[in-house]
C-alpha positions in Angstrom: -19.0 21.0 -3.6 -20.7 19.5 -6.6 -17.8 20.4 -8.9 -15.3 18.8 -6.5 -17.4 15.6 -6.4 -17.6 15.5 -10.2 -13.8 15.9 -10.4 -13.2 13.0 -8.0 -15.7 10.8 -9.8 -14.0 11.5 -13.1 -10.6 10.9 -11.6 -11.7 7.7 -9.9 -13.1 6.3 -13.1 -10.0 7.1 -15.1 -7.7 5.8 -12.5 -9.7 2.6 -12.1 -9.6 2.1 -15.9 -5.9 2.6 -16.2 -4.8 0.9 -13.0 -7.1 -2.1 -13.2 -5.2 -5.2 -12.3 -2.2 -3.4 -11.0 -2.5 -4.0 -7.3 0.7 -5.9 -6.9 1.6 -9.1 -8.5 2.0 -12.5 -6.9 5.5 -13.6 -6.2 7.3 -16.1 -8.3 8.6 -19.1 -6.4 12.3 -18.7 -7.5 12.5 -15.0 -6.4 13.9 -13.5 -3.3 11.6 -11.7 -0.8 12.7 -8.6 1.0 11.3 -10.1 4.2 11.1 -13.9 3.6 8.7 -15.6 6.1 10.2 -18.0 8.7 7.3 -20.4 8.5 4.2 -21.3 6.6 0.5 -21.7 7.4 -2.4 -22.4 5.2 -5.6 -20.3 5.6 -8.6 -19.3 3.5 -8.0 -15.6 3.7 -4.3 -15.5 4.4 -3.3 -17.5 1.3 -0.6 -20.2 1.2 2.1 -18.5 3.2 2.0 -16.3 6.3 4.3 -15.4 9.1 3.4 -16.6 12.5 4.8 -15.7 15.9 3.9 -16.3 19.5 3.0 -13.5 21.9 5.3 -13.6 24.9 2.6 -12.5 27.4 -0.4 -14.4 26.2 1.2 -17.4 24.4 -1.3 -16.9 21.5 -0.3 -17.1 17.9 -0.2 -13.8 16.0 0.2 -12.9 12.4 1.5 -9.7 10.9 -1.1 -7.6 9.0 -0.5 -4.3 7.3 -3.1 -1.9 8.5 -3.7 1.7 7.3 -4.0 4.8 9.5 -3.8 8.6 9.1 -0.4 10.0 10.0 0.3 13.5 11.4 0.4 15.1 7.9 -2.9 13.5 7.0 -1.5 10.8 4.7 -3.0 7.3 4.7 0.0 5.3 5.7 0.5 1.5 6.2 1.8 0.1 9.5 2.4 -3.6 10.0 1.2 -4.9 13.4 0.7 -8.4 14.8 -2.9 -9.5 15.0 -3.9 -12.4 17.3 -5.0 -15.5 15.4 -7.9 -16.3 17.8 -10.5 -16.6 15.0 -10.2 -17.7 11.3 -11.7 -14.3 10.3 -8.4 -12.5 10.3 -9.4 -9.9 7.7 -12.5 -8.9 9.6 -10.5 -8.9 12.9 -7.9 -6.7 11.2 -10.5 -4.1 10.4 -11.4 -3.8 14.0 -7.8 -2.7 14.7 -8.4 0.3 12.5 -11.4 1.5 14.5 -10.9 4.6 16.6 -10.8 3.7 20.3 -9.6 0.1 19.8 -6.7 -0.8 22.1 -4.5 -0.9 19.1 -4.7 2.9 19.0 -2.4 3.0 22.0 0.2 0.9 20.2 0.5 3.1 17.1 3.5 5.3 16.2 3.2 8.8 17.6 1.0 11.0 15.3 -0.9 8.0 13.8 -4.7 7.9 14.3 -7.4 5.4 13.2 -9.8 6.5 10.5 -12.8 4.3 11.1 -15.1 6.2 13.5 -15.3 5.3 17.2 -18.1 3.0 18.2 -18.2 1.3 14.8 -18.7 -2.5 14.8 -17.8 -4.8 11.9 -21.1 -6.7 11.8 -19.8 -9.2 9.3 -17.7 -9.9 6.2 -18.5 -12.2 3.3 -15.7 -13.2 0.9 -16.9 -14.3 -2.5 -13.9 -16.5 -3.5 -14.7 -16.7 -7.3 -14.7 -12.9 -7.5 -12.0 -12.3 -4.8 -14.6 -9.9 -3.4 -15.0 -8.9 0.3 -18.4 -7.5 1.3 -18.1 -5.7 4.6 -21.0 -4.7 6.8 -20.6 -1.9 9.3 -22.9 -0.7 12.1 -24.6 2.7 11.8 -21.7 4.4 13.7 -19.6 4.0 10.5 -21.3 7.2 9.2 -20.0 9.3 12.1 -16.9 10.8 10.5 -15.8 14.2 9.3 -16.2 14.9 5.5 -12.5 15.7 5.1 -11.7 12.1 6.1 -14.2 10.4 3.7 -11.8 9.4 1.0 -9.1 8.5 3.5 -11.5 6.0 5.1 -12.3 4.4 1.8 -8.6 4.2 0.8 -7.6 2.8 4.2 -10.2 0.0 4.1 -9.6 -0.9 0.5 -5.8 -1.0 0.7 -5.8 -3.0 3.9 -8.2 -5.7 2.7 -6.6 -6.0 -0.7 -3.3 -6.7 0.9 -4.7 -10.2 1.6 -3.9 -12.5 -1.4 -7.5 -13.7 -1.6 -9.1 -10.2 -1.8 -9.0 -7.9 -4.9 -12.3 -6.1 -4.5 -14.3 -4.6 -1.7 -17.9 -3.5 -1.2 -19.2 -1.6 1.8 -22.6 -1.9 3.6 -24.2 -0.3 6.7 -26.6 -2.6 8.6 -26.9 -4.8 5.5 -27.7 -2.0 3.1 -25.2 -1.7 0.2 -23.6 1.8 -0.1 -23.8 3.4 -3.5 -22.0 6.4 -2.1 -20.3 7.3 1.2 -22.8 8.6 3.7 -21.3 12.0 4.6 -19.8 13.6 1.5 -21.2 11.3 -1.2 -18.0 9.8 -2.6 -19.4 7.4 -5.3 -19.1 3.6 -4.5 -21.2 2.1 -7.4 -18.5 -0.3 -8.4 -16.4 -2.6 -6.2 -13.5 -0.8 -4.7 -10.0 -1.9 -5.8 -6.5 -0.4 -5.4 -7.3 1.3 -8.7 -8.9 4.1 -6.8 -5.4 5.3 -5.9 -4.2 6.5 -2.5 -3.2 9.9 -1.2 -3.9 11.4 -4.6 -1.9 14.4 -5.5 -3.6 17.5 -6.7 -6.0 17.0 -9.6 -7.2 20.6 -10.2 -6.1 21.8 -13.6 -4.9 18.4 -14.7 -6.0 17.2 -18.1 -6.7 13.6 -17.0 -7.2 12.2 -20.5 -3.6 12.9 -21.3 -2.3 11.4 -18.1 -1.7 8.0 -16.6 -1.7 7.2 -12.8 1.2 5.7 -11.0 1.6 5.0 -7.3 4.9 5.9 -5.8 6.4 5.3 -2.3 8.1 8.1 -0.5 9.5 8.4 2.9 8.3 10.0 6.1 9.3 10.0 9.8 7.7 10.6 13.1 9.3 12.9 15.7 10.3 9.8 17.6 12.3 8.5 14.7 10.0 5.9 13.2 10.7 5.9 9.5 8.0 4.7 7.1 7.0 4.6 3.5 3.9 6.3 2.2 2.1 5.4 -1.1 1.1 8.4 -3.2 -0.8 8.3 -6.5 0.3 10.8 -9.1 -1.0 11.6 -12.6 1.9 11.7 -15.0 2.3 12.1 -18.8 1.8 8.9 -20.7 5.0 7.0 -21.5 5.9 4.0 -23.6 8.2 2.9 -20.8 6.1 3.2 -17.7 8.8 1.6 -15.5 11.3 4.2 -16.5 8.7 6.9 -15.9 8.0 5.6 -12.4 11.7 5.7 -11.5 12.0 9.3 -12.8 9.1 10.3 -10.6 10.8 8.7 -7.6 13.9 10.7 -8.3 11.8 13.9 -8.8 10.5 13.3 -5.3 7.2 14.2 -3.5 5.1 17.3 -4.0 3.6 17.4 -0.5 5.2 18.5 2.7 6.1 15.8 5.2 7.3 13.4 2.6 10.9 12.9 1.4 12.5 11.5 -1.7 14.1 8.1 -1.4 16.5 8.6 -4.3 19.0 11.4 -4.5 18.7 14.0 -7.4 22.1 12.7 -8.7 20.8 9.2 -9.2 20.5 8.3 -12.9 18.6 5.4 -14.4 21.1 3.9 -16.9 18.7 1.3 -18.3 15.3 -0.2 -17.6 14.3 -3.5 -19.2 10.8 -4.6 -18.3 9.7 -8.1 -19.1 6.6 -10.0 -18.1 8.1 -11.2 -14.8 11.2 -9.3 -14.0 12.0 -5.6 -14.3 15.8 -5.0 -14.6 16.9 -1.6 -13.4 20.5 -0.3 -13.8 21.4 2.8 -11.7 24.6 4.8 -11.6 26.6 4.6 -8.4 24.9 7.7 -6.8 22.3 5.2 -5.7 24.8 3.8 -3.2 25.6 5.1 0.3 29.1 5.9 1.6 29.6 2.2 2.3 28.7 1.4 -1.3 25.3 -0.2 -0.4 21.7 0.7 -1.4 19.8 2.1 1.5 17.0 -0.2 2.7 14.3 2.4 2.2 15.5 3.2 -1.3 15.4 -0.4 -2.3 12.0 -1.0 -0.8 10.6 2.1 -2.5 11.9 1.1 -5.9 10.5 -2.4 -5.6 7.2 -1.4 -4.1 6.6 1.4 -6.7 7.4 -0.9 -9.7 5.4 -3.9 -8.5 2.5 -1.7 -7.3 1.9 -0.4 -10.8 1.7 -3.9 -12.3 5.0 -3.6 -14.1 6.4 -7.0 -13.1 6.5 -9.5 -10.3 10.2 -9.1 -9.4 12.9 -6.4 -9.6 16.5 -7.0 -10.5 18.7 -4.1 -9.3 22.1 -3.4 -10.9 24.6 -0.6 -10.3 26.7 0.3 -13.4 25.7 -3.0 -14.9 26.9 -5.0 -11.9 24.5 -7.3 -10.0 26.9 -7.8 -7.1 25.0 -5.3 -4.9 24.2 -5.3 -1.2 21.5 -3.4 0.6 22.2 -1.5 3.8 20.9 -4.4 5.8 23.4 -6.8 4.1 20.9 -8.5 1.8 22.4 -9.7 -1.4 20.6 -8.3 -4.5 22.3 -10.5 -7.0 18.9 -12.3 -7.7 15.6 -10.6 -8.6 13.7 -9.5 -5.5 10.0 -9.8 -5.0 7.6 -7.4 -3.3 7.7 -7.6 0.5 4.7 -9.2 2.2 4.6 -6.4 4.8 5.9 -2.8 5.0 6.5 -0.4 7.8 6.8 -3.0 10.5 6.4 -1.3 13.8 8.2 -3.0 16.7 6.2 -2.4 19.9 
């Protein structure tokens, strides 16, 4: 047990050092979005732009929020759901939707389960704007989880909260007492949590961490009922002078774990990768296209999410054999650079 904790501590420190600041860049105003919002609303936590809709049954305003749950294979996976805008504390409210036993549990895709223990109450959340830091205070029931889910809980909370544009860091408390480590298995929490901790870390045993660099990749999974979704996975890879090209090669290589599937076919070749400060230009061969000569939606999203998640640029320009006249399978034109989507794995109830 002690050896395993030490390995996780070393890995977390190295990943945090190498991935600091790589939690997804803000979108430039002249770029496309994969899912452009139909309207705008200003809010302290939500940022400048946010989608709003009206619930047909209650007539209350709702906003889509990407929450994180455990899927059937044990991966921490994002699911976007609509959260009622009944209070200005949308981030705190979103956390309650991730508590086991919340009514949202009945609305999840089959096989998905909440990670925050049943009976937990979010006692409060303070957001320190200057540091983009969210300090979350849970009730004592927060400590009532199985050791095997400890890291999953930390990842789910961290990745959900840092999806808000005003939050980059997270600290956890129980009844007002700061946590230096998680209460069940002792996962260290001395520093503020960021996306640099990684998510769904692939095996670390036997890996010489000093010679590696972490990258987060998005692979595909599917429920028995046919809900397809993307799962982020953090992998340690050999250091490369062209990290963007290395990320794409790892996407082509595919996942190492069962229950996940590659989004790019083995015959796909990366003809060229040109990273700049704002735009990453990627040129694929035509094996990236489907029989109708379009890029599959999940392939496009995976490429864009994986490149922007690793801090490699704010937008992605996709070409096929040097041609920018490319369509996605949902008829979106890709002639202009595309920005990271605001929400992923939208689940229609």
